N, CA, C and O atoms as a Tinker XYZ file with bonds, in Angstrom:
   448  protein
     1  N     89.777000   40.549000  -97.196000    73     2
     2  CA    89.626000   39.093000  -97.119000    64     1     3
     3  C     90.686000   38.425000  -96.161000    63     2     4     5
     4  O     90.331000   37.485000  -95.449000    81     3
     5  N     91.926000   38.874000  -96.133000    73     3     6
     6  CA    92.843000   38.252000  -95.215000    64     5     7
     7  C     92.440000   38.447000  -93.720000    63     6     8     9
     8  O     92.731000   37.584000  -92.892000    81     7
     9  N     91.777000   39.573000  -93.381000    73     7    10
    10  CA    91.340000   39.767000  -92.027000    64     9    11
    11  C     90.251000   38.753000  -91.690000    63    10    12    13
    12  O     90.236000   38.177000  -90.602000    81    11
    13  N     89.334000   38.542000  -92.647000    73    11    14
    14  CA    88.198000   37.610000  -92.453000    64    13    15
    15  C     88.785000   36.168000  -92.174000    63    14    16    17
    16  O     88.348000   35.470000  -91.259000    81    15
    17  N     89.723000   35.798000  -92.952000    73    15    18
    18  CA    90.333000   34.436000  -92.817000    64    17    19
    19  C     91.025000   34.357000  -91.500000    63    18    20    21
    20  O     90.948000   33.349000  -90.798000    81    19
    21  N     91.720000   35.446000  -91.152000    73    19    22
    22  CA    92.454000   35.465000  -89.857000    64    21    23
    23  C     91.488000   35.268000  -88.671000    63    22    24    25
    24  O     91.756000   34.516000  -87.734000    81    23
    25  N     90.344000   35.988000  -88.762000    73    23    26
    26  CA    89.374000   35.886000  -87.669000    64    25    27
    27  C     88.651000   34.492000  -87.671000    63    26    28    29
    28  O     88.324000   33.974000  -86.603000    81    27
    29  N     88.426000   33.942000  -88.775000    73    27    30
    30  CA    87.759000   32.584000  -88.830000    64    29    31
    31  C     88.653000   31.503000  -88.372000    63    30    32    33
    32  O     88.191000   30.467000  -87.894000    81    31
    33  N     89.939000   31.717000  -88.504000    73    31    34
    34  CA    90.912000   30.649000  -87.978000    64    33    35
    35  C     91.609000   30.950000  -86.700000    63    34    36    37
    36  O     92.516000   30.231000  -86.279000    81    35
    37  N     91.166000   32.065000  -86.055000    73    35    38
    38  CA    91.812000   32.408000  -84.761000    64    37    39
    39  C     91.386000   31.282000  -83.775000    63    38    40    41
    40  O     90.226000   30.872000  -83.735000    81    39
    41  N     92.346000   30.819000  -83.012000    73    39    42
    42  CA    92.056000   29.703000  -82.075000    64    41    43
    43  C     91.146000   30.110000  -80.902000    63    42    44    45
    44  O     91.340000   31.148000  -80.270000    81    43
    45  N     90.192000   29.292000  -80.649000    73    43    46
    46  CA    89.298000   29.370000  -79.470000    64    45    47
    47  C     89.507000   28.118000  -78.709000    63    46    48    49
    48  O     89.323000   27.030000  -79.254000    81    47
    49  N     89.897000   28.223000  -77.429000    73    47    50
    50  CA    90.245000   27.072000  -76.616000    64    49    51
    51  C     89.054000   26.598000  -75.741000    63    50    52    53
    52  O     88.391000   27.426000  -75.115000    81    51
    53  N     88.797000   25.358000  -75.697000    73    51    54
    54  CA    87.697000   24.774000  -74.960000    64    53    55
    55  C     88.305000   23.600000  -74.144000    63    54    56    57
    56  O     89.410000   23.138000  -74.428000    81    55
    57  N     87.564000   23.145000  -73.145000    73    55    58
    58  CA    87.863000   21.967000  -72.337000    64    57    59
    59  C     89.351000   22.055000  -71.807000    63    58    60    61
    60  O     90.169000   21.153000  -71.988000    81    59
    61  N     89.599000   23.143000  -71.187000    73    59    62
    62  CA    90.871000   23.357000  -70.589000    64    61    63
    63  C     92.022000   23.423000  -71.586000    63    62    64    65
    64  O     93.161000   23.147000  -71.208000    81    63
    65  N     91.781000   23.761000  -72.784000    73    63    66
    66  CA    92.794000   23.882000  -73.876000    64    65    67
    67  C     93.021000   22.586000  -74.618000    63    66    68    69
    68  O     93.879000   22.504000  -75.497000    81    67
    69  N     92.236000   21.555000  -74.258000    73    67    70
    70  CA    92.277000   20.322000  -74.934000    64    69    71
    71  C     91.725000   20.259000  -76.343000    63    70    72    73
    72  O     92.089000   19.421000  -77.168000    81    71
    73  N     90.816000   21.206000  -76.564000    73    71    74
    74  CA    90.181000   21.312000  -77.885000    64    73    75
    75  C     90.377000   22.719000  -78.392000    63    74    76    77
    76  O     90.121000   23.702000  -77.696000    81    75
    77  N     90.824000   22.784000  -79.590000    73    75    78
    78  CA    91.059000   24.138000  -80.219000    64    77    79
    79  C     90.251000   24.265000  -81.554000    63    78    80    81
    80  O     90.427000   23.459000  -82.468000    81    79
    81  N     89.455000   25.192000  -81.632000    73    79    82
    82  CA    88.590000   25.439000  -82.799000    64    81    83
    83  C     88.625000   26.864000  -83.298000    63    82    84    85
    84  O     88.986000   27.784000  -82.563000    81    83
    85  N     88.247000   27.042000  -84.550000    73    83    86
    86  CA    88.044000   28.352000  -85.052000    64    85    87
    87  C     86.617000   28.559000  -85.315000    63    86    88    89
    88  O     85.826000   27.770000  -84.798000    81    87
    89  N     86.174000   29.526000  -86.060000    73    87    90
    90  CA    84.753000   29.686000  -86.434000    64    89    91
    91  C     84.380000   28.747000  -87.553000    63    90    92    93
    92  O     84.540000   29.049000  -88.736000    81    91
    93  N     83.902000   27.655000  -87.167000    73    91    94
    94  CA    83.532000   26.595000  -88.133000    64    93    95
    95  C     84.668000   25.639000  -88.513000    63    94    96    97
    96  O     84.496000   24.758000  -89.355000    81    95
    97  N     85.717000   25.810000  -87.940000    73    95    98
    98  CA    86.926000   24.961000  -88.292000    64    97    99
    99  C     87.440000   24.213000  -87.050000    63    98   100   101
   100  O     87.344000   24.705000  -85.926000    81    99
   101  N     87.964000   23.063000  -87.276000    73    99   102
   102  CA    88.687000   22.326000  -86.321000    64   101   103
   103  C     90.130000   22.634000  -86.490000    63   102   104   105
   104  O     90.680000   22.619000  -87.591000    81   103
   105  N     90.738000   22.916000  -85.356000    73   103   106
   106  CA    92.309000   23.224000  -85.388000    64   105   107
   107  C     92.987000   22.114000  -84.601000    63   106   108   109
   108  O     93.984000   21.605000  -85.114000    81   107
   109  N     92.581000   21.690000  -83.453000    73   107   110
   110  CA    93.189000   20.619000  -82.731000    64   109   111
   111  C     92.155000   19.978000  -81.803000    63   110   112   113
   112  O     91.778000   20.568000  -80.791000    81   111
   113  N     91.722000   18.837000  -82.129000    73   111   114
   114  CA    90.712000   18.112000  -81.295000    64   113   115
   115  C     90.791000   16.557000  -81.628000    63   114   116   117
   116  O     91.609000   16.101000  -82.428000    81   115
   117  N     89.897000   15.818000  -80.963000    73   115   118
   118  CA    89.864000   14.410000  -81.258000    64   117   119
   119  C     89.484000   14.068000  -82.697000    63   118   120   121
   120  O     89.610000   12.924000  -83.133000    81   119
   121  N     88.990000   15.146000  -83.467000    73   119   122
   122  CA    88.538000   14.906000  -84.802000    64   121   123
   123  C     89.558000   15.457000  -85.759000    63   122   124   125
   124  O     89.237000   15.649000  -86.932000    81   123
   125  N     90.749000   15.718000  -85.332000    73   123   126
   126  CA    91.777000   16.326000  -86.239000    64   125   127
   127  C     92.618000   15.353000  -86.988000    63   126   128   129
   128  O     93.725000   15.699000  -87.399000    81   127
   129  N     92.138000   14.115000  -87.193000    73   127   130
   130  CA    92.913000   13.126000  -87.873000    64   129   131
   131  C     93.340000   13.577000  -89.272000    63   130   132   133
   132  O     94.443000   13.270000  -89.724000    81   131
   133  N     92.475000   14.290000  -89.933000    73   131   134
   134  CA    92.997000   14.753000  -91.330000    64   133   135
   135  C     94.224000   15.594000  -91.348000    63   134   136   137
   136  O     94.789000   15.823000  -92.417000    81   135
   137  N     94.670000   16.071000  -90.205000    73   135   138
   138  CA    95.921000   16.862000  -90.162000    64   137   139
   139  C     97.051000   15.937000  -90.518000    63   138   140   141
   140  O     97.995000   16.382000  -91.171000    81   139
   141  N     97.021000   14.646000  -90.126000    73   139   142
   142  CA    98.074000   13.779000  -90.396000    64   141   143
   143  C     99.342000   14.207000  -89.633000    63   142   144   145
   144  O     99.281000   14.933000  -88.641000    81   143
   145  N    100.526000   13.713000  -90.153000    73   143   146
   146  CA   101.848000   14.183000  -89.656000    64   145   147
   147  C    102.480000   14.930000  -90.739000    63   146   148   149
   148  O    102.713000   14.371000  -91.810000    81   147
   149  N    102.771000   16.141000  -90.539000    73   147   150
   150  CA   103.406000   17.000000  -91.562000    64   149   151
   151  C    102.759000   18.277000  -91.742000    63   150   152   153
   152  O    103.443000   19.228000  -92.118000    81   151
   153  N    101.462000   18.423000  -91.510000    73   151   154
   154  CA   100.803000   19.718000  -91.600000    64   153   155
   155  C    101.141000   20.587000  -90.389000    63   154   156   157
   156  O    101.203000   20.090000  -89.265000    81   155
   157  N    101.344000   21.798000  -90.602000    73   155   158
   158  CA   101.827000   22.683000  -89.520000    64   157   159
   159  C    100.719000   22.943000  -88.419000    63   158   160   161
   160  O     99.549000   22.616000  -88.622000    81   159
   161  N    101.099000   23.495000  -87.347000    73   159   162
   162  CA   100.224000   23.876000  -86.253000    64   161   163
   163  C     99.209000   24.922000  -86.639000    63   162   164   165
   164  O     98.177000   25.073000  -85.984000    81   163
   165  N     99.502000   25.648000  -87.709000    73   163   166
   166  CA    98.550000   26.659000  -88.254000    64   165   167
   167  C     97.462000   26.081000  -89.151000    63   166   168   169
   168  O     96.613000   26.820000  -89.649000    81   167
   169  N     97.480000   24.760000  -89.362000    73   167   170
   170  CA    96.521000   24.172000  -90.228000    64   169   171
   171  C     95.189000   24.011000  -89.632000    63   170   172   173
   172  O     95.063000   24.010000  -88.407000    81   171
   173  N     94.161000   23.872000  -90.445000    73   171   174
   174  CA    92.827000   23.739000  -89.884000    64   173   175
   175  C     91.995000   23.031000  -90.905000    63   174   176   177
   176  O     92.388000   22.934000  -92.068000    81   175
   177  N     90.809000   22.514000  -90.485000    73   175   178
   178  CA    89.968000   21.757000  -91.360000    64   177   179
   179  C     88.526000   21.540000  -90.828000    63   178   180   181
   180  O     88.039000   22.150000  -89.876000    81   179
   181  N     87.936000   20.627000  -91.542000    73   179   182
   182  CA    86.518000   20.277000  -91.151000    64   181   183
   183  C     86.246000   18.823000  -91.630000    63   182   184   185
   184  O     86.620000   18.436000  -92.737000    81   183
   185  N     85.626000   18.091000  -90.808000    73   183   186
   186  CA    85.177000   16.645000  -91.153000    64   185   187
   187  C     83.766000   16.582000  -91.335000    63   186   188   189
   188  O     83.034000   17.389000  -90.761000    81   187
   189  N     83.303000   15.657000  -92.112000    73   187   190
   190  CA    81.813000   15.477000  -92.338000    64   189   191
   191  C     81.411000   14.074000  -91.801000    63   190   192   193
   192  O     82.205000   13.144000  -91.661000    81   191
   193  N     80.148000   14.036000  -91.531000    73   191   194
   194  CA    79.564000   12.779000  -91.032000    64   193   195
   195  C     79.795000   11.566000  -91.943000    63   194   196   197
   196  O     80.025000   10.444000  -91.492000    81   195
   197  N     79.721000   11.855000  -93.251000    73   195   198
   198  CA    79.851000   10.710000  -94.178000    64   197   199
   199  C     81.289000   10.402000  -94.582000    63   198   200   201
   200  O     81.527000    9.649000  -95.526000    81   199
   201  N     82.234000   10.980000  -93.870000    73   199   202
   202  CA    83.641000   10.683000  -94.120000    64   201   203
   203  C     84.397000   11.732000  -94.925000    63   202   204   205
   204  O     85.621000   11.659000  -95.032000    81   203
   205  N     83.710000   12.679000  -95.477000    73   203   206
   206  CA    84.307000   13.708000  -96.257000    64   205   207
   207  C     85.236000   14.536000  -95.372000    63   206   208   209
   208  O     84.935000   14.619000  -94.181000    81   207
   209  N     86.276000   15.126000  -95.794000    73   207   210
   210  CA    87.056000   16.060000  -95.036000    64   209   211
   211  C     87.799000   17.036000  -95.880000    63   210   212   213
   212  O     88.018000   16.836000  -97.074000    81   211
   213  N     88.201000   18.155000  -95.194000    73   211   214
   214  CA    88.990000   19.111000  -95.794000    64   213   215
   215  C     89.995000   19.633000  -94.785000    63   214   216   217
   216  O     89.619000   20.006000  -93.674000    81   215
   217  N     91.230000   19.663000  -95.144000    73   215   218
   218  CA    92.308000   20.189000  -94.268000    64   217   219
   219  C     93.229000   21.097000  -95.058000    63   218   220   221
   220  O     93.698000   20.742000  -96.139000    81   219
   221  N     93.473000   22.236000  -94.520000    73   219   222
   222  CA    94.282000   23.306000  -95.183000    64   221   223
   223  C     95.430000   23.688000  -94.319000    63   222   224   225
   224  O     95.294000   23.787000  -93.100000    81   223
   225  N     96.587000   23.911000  -94.942000    73   223   226
   226  CA    97.764000   24.456000  -94.279000    64   225   227
   227  C     98.240000   25.705000  -94.931000    63   226   228   229
   228  O     98.994000   25.640000  -95.901000    81   227
   229  N     97.851000   26.794000  -94.463000    73   227   230
   230  CA    98.288000   28.110000  -95.063000    64   229   231
   231  C     99.789000   28.331000  -95.008000    63   230   232   233
   232  O    100.335000   29.017000  -95.872000    81   231
   233  N    100.452000   27.788000  -94.051000    73   231   234
   234  CA   101.865000   27.858000  -93.877000    64   233   235
   235  C    102.608000   27.253000  -95.068000    63   234   236   237
   236  O    103.588000   27.828000  -95.541000    81   235
   237  N    102.152000   26.099000  -95.556000    73   235   238
   238  CA   102.773000   25.338000  -96.701000    64   237   239
   239  C    102.026000   25.543000  -97.987000    63   238   240   241
   240  O    102.452000   25.061000  -99.037000    81   239
   241  N    100.892000   26.266000  -97.928000    73   239   242
   242  CA   100.048000   26.421000  -99.082000    64   241   243
   243  C     99.656000   25.024000  -99.657000    63   242   244   245
   244  O     99.834000   24.792000 -100.853000    81   243
   245  N     99.147000   24.131000  -98.852000    73   243   246
   246  CA    98.798000   22.791000  -99.190000    64   245   247
   247  C     97.473000   22.450000  -98.592000    63   246   248   249
   248  O     97.213000   22.844000  -97.455000    81   247
   249  N     96.617000   21.744000  -99.281000    73   247   250
   250  CA    95.309000   21.301000  -98.736000    64   249   251
   251  C     94.990000   19.962000  -99.227000    63   250   252   253
   252  O     95.493000   19.552000 -100.273000    81   251
   253  N     94.165000   19.241000  -98.514000    73   251   254
   254  CA    93.669000   17.884000  -98.829000    64   253   255
   255  C     92.130000   17.917000  -98.815000    63   254   256   257
   256  O     91.530000   18.375000  -97.842000    81   255
   257  N     91.516000   17.451000  -99.853000    73   255   258
   258  CA    90.061000   17.377000  -99.958000    64   257   259
   259  C     89.738000   15.900000 -100.120000    63   258   260   261
   260  O     90.209000   15.305000 -101.090000    81   259
   261  N     88.986000   15.279000  -99.262000    73   259   262
   262  CA    88.615000   13.872000  -99.387000    64   261   263
   263  C     87.099000   13.879000  -99.492000    63   262   264   265
   264  O     86.428000   14.321000  -98.559000    81   263
   265  N     86.542000   13.407000 -100.589000    73   263   266
   266  CA    85.119000   13.327000 -100.757000    64   265   267
   267  C     84.775000   11.854000 -100.745000    63   266   268   269
   268  O     85.273000   11.086000 -101.568000    81   267
   269  N     83.930000   11.461000  -99.820000    73   267   270
   270  CA    83.570000   10.120000  -99.626000    64   269   271
   271  C     82.106000    9.893000  -99.303000    63   270   272   273
   272  O     81.368000   10.839000  -99.029000    81   271
   273  N     81.698000    8.668000  -99.334000    73   271   274
   274  CA    80.365000    8.303000  -98.891000    64   273   275
   275  C     80.516000    7.042000  -97.998000    63   274   276   277
   276  O     80.241000    5.920000  -98.425000    81   275
   277  N     80.980000    7.285000  -96.694000    73   275   278
   278  CA    81.173000    6.235000  -95.810000    64   277   279
   279  C     79.847000    5.587000  -95.388000    63   278   280   281
   280  O     78.929000    6.286000  -94.959000    81   279
   281  N     79.742000    4.275000  -95.507000    73   279   282
   282  CA    78.532000    3.638000  -95.231000    64   281   283
   283  C     78.498000    2.891000  -93.863000    63   282   284   285
   284  O     77.435000    2.544000  -93.348000    81   283
   285  N     79.680000    2.670000  -93.321000    73   283   286
   286  CA    79.885000    1.948000  -92.099000    64   285   287
   287  C     80.224000    2.997000  -91.004000    63   286   288   289
   288  O     81.385000    3.382000  -90.857000    81   287
   289  N     79.223000    3.447000  -90.254000    73   287   290
   290  CA    79.336000    4.511000  -89.285000    64   289   291
   291  C     79.785000    3.958000  -87.894000    63   290   292   293
   292  O     80.012000    4.726000  -86.959000    81   291
   293  N     79.903000    2.627000  -87.789000    73   291   294
   294  CA    80.282000    2.114000  -86.432000    64   293   295
   295  C     81.844000    1.970000  -86.300000    63   294   296   297
   296  O     82.393000    2.029000  -85.200000    81   295
   297  N     82.493000    1.789000  -87.410000    73   295   298
   298  CA    83.938000    1.555000  -87.386000    64   297   299
   299  C     84.645000    2.823000  -87.915000    63   298   300   301
   300  O     85.049000    2.845000  -89.077000    81   299
   301  N     84.793000    3.814000  -87.138000    73   299   302
   302  CA    85.379000    5.056000  -87.594000    64   301   303
   303  C     86.880000    5.214000  -87.459000    63   302   304   305
   304  O     87.499000    6.074000  -88.085000    81   303
   305  N     87.486000    4.297000  -86.565000    73   303   306
   306  CA    88.979000    4.437000  -86.347000    64   305   307
   307  C     89.751000    4.188000  -87.617000    63   306   308   309
   308  O     90.684000    4.927000  -87.928000    81   307
   309  N     89.377000    3.146000  -88.370000    73   307   310
   310  CA    90.072000    2.945000  -89.581000    64   309   311
   311  C     89.955000    4.035000  -90.574000    63   310   312   313
   312  O     90.899000    4.350000  -91.298000    81   311
   313  N     88.843000    4.588000  -90.606000    73   311   314
   314  CA    88.625000    5.759000  -91.516000    64   313   315
   315  C     89.422000    6.966000  -91.160000    63   314   316   317
   316  O     90.001000    7.659000  -91.997000    81   315
   317  N     89.425000    7.195000  -89.807000    73   315   318
   318  CA    90.267000    8.308000  -89.278000    64   317   319
   319  C     91.697000    8.081000  -89.647000    63   318   320   321
   320  O     92.403000    9.038000  -89.964000    81   319
   321  N     92.154000    6.865000  -89.621000    73   319   322
   322  CA    93.585000    6.542000  -89.951000    64   321   323
   323  C     93.803000    6.762000  -91.494000    63   322   324   325
   324  O     94.870000    7.212000  -91.912000    81   323
   325  N     92.818000    6.449000  -92.280000    73   323   326
   326  CA    92.923000    6.697000  -93.738000    64   325   327
   327  C     93.137000    8.182000  -93.959000    63   326   328   329
   328  O     94.061000    8.603000  -94.654000    81   327
   329  N     92.233000    8.984000  -93.331000    73   327   330
   330  CA    92.371000   10.486000  -93.449000    64   329   331
   331  C     93.718000   11.002000  -93.014000    63   330   332   333
   332  O     94.290000   11.868000  -93.674000    81   331
   333  N     94.254000   10.473000  -91.882000    73   331   334
   334  CA    95.440000   10.933000  -91.380000    64   333   335
   335  C     96.627000   10.468000  -92.366000    63   334   336   337
   336  O     97.501000   11.270000  -92.694000    81   335
   337  N     96.619000    9.232000  -92.788000    73   335   338
   338  CA    97.652000    8.775000  -93.686000    64   337   339
   339  C     97.667000    9.534000  -95.066000    63   338   340   341
   340  O     98.738000    9.805000  -95.610000    81   339
   341  N     96.517000    9.852000  -95.586000    73   339   342
   342  CA    96.413000   10.554000  -96.808000    64   341   343
   343  C     97.075000   11.928000  -96.644000    63   342   344   345
   344  O     97.867000   12.328000  -97.498000    81   343
   345  N     96.772000   12.641000  -95.585000    73   343   346
   346  CA    97.352000   13.972000  -95.317000    64   345   347
   347  C     98.822000   13.854000  -95.069000    63   346   348   349
   348  O     99.570000   14.738000  -95.485000    81   347
   349  N     99.300000   12.785000  -94.398000    73   347   350
   350  CA   100.722000   12.691000  -94.142000    64   349   351
   351  C    101.483000   12.503000  -95.499000    63   350   352   353
   352  O    102.565000   13.060000  -95.682000    81   351
   353  N    100.948000   11.776000  -96.365000    73   351   354
   354  CA   101.562000   11.524000  -97.703000    64   353   355
   355  C    101.561000   12.821000  -98.532000    63   354   356   357
   356  O    102.571000   13.200000  -99.125000    81   355
   357  N    100.404000   13.480000  -98.554000    73   355   358
   358  CA   100.309000   14.743000  -99.310000    64   357   359
   359  C    101.314000   15.835000  -98.759000    63   358   360   361
   360  O    101.982000   16.541000  -99.514000    81   359
   361  N    101.363000   15.911000  -97.415000    73   359   362
   362  CA   102.274000   16.916000  -96.806000    64   361   363
   363  C    103.748000   16.549000  -97.119000    63   362   364   365
   364  O    104.579000   17.442000  -97.283000    81   363
   365  N    104.054000   15.314000  -97.196000    73   363   366
   366  CA   105.393000   14.865000  -97.500000    64   365   367
   367  C    105.806000   15.254000  -98.974000    63   366   368   369
   368  O    106.943000   15.622000  -99.268000    81   367
   369  N    104.784000   15.139000  -99.850000    73   367   370
   370  CA   105.038000   15.396000 -101.270000    64   369   371
   371  C    105.401000   16.908000 -101.515000    63   370   372   373
   372  O    106.156000   17.266000 -102.418000    81   371
   373  N    104.785000   17.767000 -100.615000    73   371   374
   374  CA   104.960000   19.212000 -100.847000    64   373   375
   375  C    105.790000   19.885000  -99.806000    63   374   376   377
   376  O    105.918000   21.109000  -99.837000    81   375
   377  N    106.402000   19.108000  -98.820000    73   375   378
   378  CA   107.166000   19.667000  -97.824000    64   377   379
   379  C    108.646000   19.187000  -97.931000    63   378   380   381
   380  O    108.905000   17.984000  -97.961000    81   379
   381  N    109.565000   20.100000  -97.983000    73   379   382
   382  CA   111.047000   19.724000  -98.083000    64   381   383
   383  C    111.585000   19.257000  -96.756000    63   382   384   385
   384  O    112.683000   18.705000  -96.696000    81   383
   385  N    110.769000   19.483000  -95.591000    73   383   386
   386  CA   111.329000   19.181000  -94.261000    64   385   387
   387  C    111.414000   17.665000  -93.962000    63   386   388   389
   388  O    112.324000   17.238000  -93.251000    81   387
   389  N    110.527000   16.890000  -94.466000    73   387   390
   390  CA   110.455000   15.481000  -94.184000    64   389   391
   391  C    110.334000   14.664000  -95.521000    63   390   392   393
   392  O    109.346000   14.770000  -96.248000    81   391
   393  N    111.351000   13.880000  -95.790000    73   391   394
   394  CA   111.299000   13.077000  -97.000000    64   393   395
   395  C    110.130000   12.060000  -97.088000    63   394   396   397
   396  O    109.777000   11.465000  -96.070000    81   395
   397  N    109.585000   11.867000  -98.157000    73   395   398
   398  CA   108.436000   11.043000  -98.382000    64   397   399
   399  C    108.783000    9.554000  -97.823000    63   398   400   401
   400  O    107.895000    8.951000  -97.219000    81   399
   401  N    109.899000    9.023000  -97.988000    73   399   402
   402  CA   110.258000    7.729000  -97.597000    64   401   403
   403  C    110.115000    7.570000  -96.069000    63   402   404   405
   404  O    109.678000    6.527000  -95.583000    81   403
   405  N    110.501000    8.653000  -95.309000    73   403   406
   406  CA   110.381000    8.612000  -93.872000    64   405   407
   407  C    108.896000    8.544000  -93.515000    63   406   408   409
   408  O    108.508000    7.709000  -92.698000    81   407
   409  N    108.115000    9.335000  -94.060000    73   407   410
   410  CA   106.632000    9.424000  -93.732000    64   409   411
   411  C    105.960000    8.161000  -94.196000    63   410   412   413
   412  O    105.099000    7.674000  -93.464000    81   411
   413  N    106.258000    7.590000  -95.319000    73   411   414
   414  CA   105.714000    6.307000  -95.721000    64   413   415
   415  C    106.045000    5.180000  -94.757000    63   414   416   417
   416  O    105.209000    4.323000  -94.470000    81   415
   417  N    107.278000    5.192000  -94.261000    73   415   418
   418  CA   107.714000    4.221000  -93.240000    64   417   419
   419  C    106.886000    4.446000  -91.994000    63   418   420   421
   420  O    106.511000    3.463000  -91.355000    81   419
   421  N    106.586000    5.623000  -91.617000    73   419   422
   422  CA   105.785000    5.874000  -90.376000    64   421   423
   423  C    104.353000    5.350000  -90.628000    63   422   424   425
   424  O    103.754000    4.723000  -89.754000    81   423
   425  N    103.848000    5.601000  -91.763000    73   423   426
   426  CA   102.443000    5.135000  -92.082000    64   425   427
   427  C    102.463000    3.597000  -92.073000    63   426   428   429
   428  O    101.544000    2.977000  -91.539000    81   427
   429  N    103.485000    2.982000  -92.649000    73   427   430
   430  CA   103.519000    1.565000  -92.774000    64   429   431
   431  C    103.527000    0.869000  -91.360000    63   430   432   433
   432  O    102.901000   -0.174000  -91.170000    81   431
   433  N    104.222000    1.454000  -90.434000    73   431   434
   434  CA   104.367000    0.932000  -89.025000    64   433   435
   435  C    103.071000    0.938000  -88.345000    63   434   436   437
   436  O    102.903000    0.189000  -87.383000    81   435
   437  N    102.090000    1.752000  -88.775000    73   435   438
   438  CA   100.796000    1.744000  -88.152000    64   437   439
   439  C     99.956000    0.530000  -88.459000    63   438   440   441
   440  O     98.872000    0.359000  -87.901000    81   439
   441  N    100.445000   -0.307000  -89.335000    73   439   442
   442  CA    99.704000   -1.544000  -89.743000    64   441   443
   443  C     98.367000   -1.249000  -90.324000    63   442   444   445
   444  O     97.340000   -1.499000  -89.694000    81   443
   445  N     98.356000   -0.725000  -91.506000    73   443   446
   446  CA    97.104000   -0.318000  -92.145000    64   445   447
   447  C     96.346000   -1.645000  -92.298000    63   446   448
   448  O     95.228000   -1.661000  -92.813000    81   447
C-alpha cells in the first residue's frame, strides 16, 4: 500500500513546471486553494465542481474534508478563499510551527 500511495502522489510537472499533479491529485496549481497556508509541500488534494474538496498532508498527518453544494458557479474566488482559510486554520491547530493567532491574523487581513 505505501508504494501505491507513493506512486499516486509522485509529482508530474506540466506547463513548464507551473502545474504539478499526481495521478488524480492536485499538488500545486491554480486550483490548490484548499492547501491554505500551513500545509506542507508534500500535501495533495482534489476539488469538486460543486465546491467540495479534500486536502491531505501526510507530513503532518492532517487532512481537511469540505463537503458542500455550491449553487453560485460564477463567483468562485470567494469560495476558493473559504477553502484556503479553512485549511489554514486547521493546519494551525495541528502544527506547532505556526501559532493559531498568527494564522488567524493573516486570514483576517485578507478581508473576508
